[in-house]
N, C-alpha and C positions, 0 to 999 in steps of 0.2 A: 394110153388115150383116155380121155375123160369124155362125159356126154354132157352136154348143155341144152338145156330146152328153150326156143325160141318161137313164140307164135304157133306152139304146138308141134315144131319139126324137131326131131333130133339132129343135134348136128355134133358130129365127132371132131375133137381140136387135140392138138399135141398139149401135153402140159407144159410150162414153161416154169422158169425159175428166174427170181429177181434178189439182188444181191443187196443187203444193207450195209452200208459201211460206218463203223462208227471210229470218231475221232474225239480226242480229248480237247475241250473247249477251255474257255477263261472260267476262272474262279471255280473250277473242278466240276463244271458242266459236261456232260458227254453229249456230242452232237452226231445225229443219225442222218443219213440220207440214202436214196434209193436213186443211184446215177442212170439207171436205165429210163427213169420217169422225171423229166427236168422239174424241178421246183418243189422236189417232196425233199424236205428235209424238217428235223425238229431237233428238241434236246431234251435231257432230262438228268435229274440228280444221280440217277443210277442206270446201268444200261437197259434194264428191264423198263424203268420209266420211259428212257430213251426209243425202246424199240414200240412200245405200246402207242407212245405220241406220234413216232413216223410212220405207222401203221394208220393212224387216224388221219394224217396228213395225206397219206397214198389214196384212202378211200375217200377223201374230201376232192382229190384232184380228179379222180377217175368218176366222180358223179355225175349224172348227166346235168346239163343245163337246162334252165326252164326253158319250155318251147313256147313260141310267140304264137299268137293266134292264127297269123297269116303264114305261118311257116308250114307247106307242104310236102317237106322232104321227106323221105321214107325212112323209117327208124327201126333198128332190130336191138332188141334187148338181149345182155350178155350178162351172165351169172358167173362171177369170180368168187372163189374162196382161197382165203389165205389160210396156211397150216401155224 
């Protein structure tokens, strides 16, 4: 179990794993995707570059959307750390 703090409250949540899939793309590029999060894919000339790029894509996909001034829905911040 890991601990995450949200609004001063300690929340215990199980750890979870995501899988990065690597495929050989065109012209020598390596395509990386995270199937558990639709839309998260990228590419690179090397496996390391593809990994770095897909992690950037994952962070962008999971980033919060801007809050509109009239949006009064309750929000809770989650902090995730990748290995």
